[in-house]
Structure formats: C-alpha cells, structure tokens
N, C-alpha and C positions, 0 to 999 in steps of 0.2 A: 504494500500500500504506500509505503514511503517513496518508492521509486515512481509510482504513478503520480503522486503529488509533486515530486521533483520535476517530472517531465511536463506536467500540465501547468505549473504555476511559477517556476523559477526561470529566469532569463539567462542564467550562466550555465556553462558546461556544454556538452556535446551529446548528440544521439546519432546512431548509425542510420543508414538509408532504410533498412528494413523496419526499424523502430519507427522512423518518421512515417513511412507508408501505413503502418498499422494504426498509429495515432491519427493520421490524417483521415483515414477511412472511418475510424471510430467517431471522430469529431463530426465528420460530415453526416454520418448516420444519426448521431445524437441530436445535432442541430435540426435536421429534417424531421425527426420524431418530435422534438420539442415544438417546432412550428405547427405540426399537425395537432399536437396536444393543446396548444394555445388556442387554435381555431375552435376546437371542441369545448374546452373549458370556459373560455371567455367570449365565445360566440363572435370571434373576429371574422368578418367576411373575407372571402378570397378576393384577390385583386380583380377589379372590375374588367379591365382589358388586359388579359395575360399576354397579348402580342406586343404591348407597348412597354418599352424599357422603363418609362417613367412610372408605370403602374406598380412596379416593384417597390418603389420608395413610399408608396401609399399603403403598403401591406404591413400592418402593425404586427401581425404574428411573426412574419419574417424578420422584421426589425428587432423585436424583442428576443427572438431566438439568436439572431446574429450578435446582439450585444452581450448576451449571456456567454456565448462561446467565443467571443473576441479574444479575451486574454489567453485562454488555453491555446487557441490557434496561433497567436503571435508567439507565445512561449515555445511551442513545438517548432515553429519555423525558425526562430532565432537560434535554437540549439542545432538545427540542421545546417544553417549557414556557418555556425562555428565549427561543425565537423568538417566542412569543406575548406575551412581556413579563412573564411571571410567574416566581416563584421556583421553583427546582427541587425545593424541599421539598414541593411539591404532589404529587410522585411518591408520597409516603407515603399519599395517598388510596387508591391501588390496592394498594400492597405492605404497608402497615401492617395492615389487616384480615386479609390472607392469613397474615402471621406470627402474629398474635393467634389466629386460628383453628387454626393448626398447633400452637402451644404449648398451647392448650386441649385439643386432641385428644391430644397427647403426655402431658400431665399427667393427664388423666382418662380415658384409653382403658380400656375394660373395666370402668369403675365406673358406679355408678348416679348419680353426680354430674352427668353430662352425658348427656341422653337423645339418642336418634337423631333425634327431632323437632327438638330445639334445634340440633343440628349441621346438619341439613337446612335449617332456616330461616336460619341464619347463612350457610351456603354459598350459598343462593339470594340473600340480600341482598348478599353479597359479589360474586356474579356480576352483579347489577344495577348495583352501584356501578362495577365494572370496565367494564361496557358503556358507561355514561355517560362514564367516564374516557376510553375509547378514542374515543368519538364526539367529545368535546371536542378531543382531540389531532388527530384526523383532519379535523375540519370547520373549525376556526378558522384564519383566515389569520394569518400572522406579521406583526409590525410591519415596514412597508417600510423605515423609516429605522433608523439605529443606535439601540440601546437600551443599558441598563447592562450587558448580557451580551455585546455585540459588534456588529460592523457588520451592516447589513441585507442 
C-alpha cells in the first residue's frame, strides 16, 4: 500500500515503463468509472452535443472526475519523465495546453470572441500533442543506471 501511495501522490523518484503503463490504464479506468458514477449519483446530464469539443468543458461529471484524478496522473507522469532522465516539468507539455484551453472556454463561453472552429482546432492540436506525449512516455526506455532522480 505504501508503494501505491508513493506512486500516486509523490513527485520525486522514478517508475519503470511497465509500472507507468499499469498506473496509466488504472487511472484512466478509475476516472471513467468515477465520471459514470457522478452522472448517476448527482444526476449530471451528459454533454448536450458530444460532437462539439466545447461541449466537453460543459460536462460537470467529466470535470469533477478529471480534477479528482489530476494529481495522481501528474505524479505518475513526473516519475516516468524522471526515469527517462528528464525533468518532471515536461509534464506541462500535456497539462498546460489543457488548462489554457479550459480557461479560454470558461472566459469566452457564449461570446463571439472564440469561435467553435478555433476551439475545435485547438482541441485537435491538443489531442495530437497529448498523443505524442503518451507515445514518448510509453516507448522510451528509462536510464538503466542511477540518475539525478534516483536509482535505476
């Protein structure tokens, strides 16, 4: 249990690729399950227009589940970057644009300042960046010897 708490909540240290993949899949399943549970328990409606990227930001169940699992997701990714020998700040590559897009949507929702096309284009770009980010974390081998983030 101590190891699970370490992996999910601490930002220091390293985890191997297989460990990262297991925790990534478990966090994804837990977040999806929590979103489903929130819809049932709190009667949150599903997004009105599921084809619209902007509709995701109006989805309270997805937002609540995402916020609950944000820290464990960041902690697992930071440790994986450390295993590769890189700074954990590279995690901002994935989470930074997500926050920026969310703030943009909150600030300008319902106004003509941000068009649906712009939100769609930014969401697509963010998805592509996140895909490359995941491939990097899943495909790169960790450094076999000790590095500045811990033993190999």
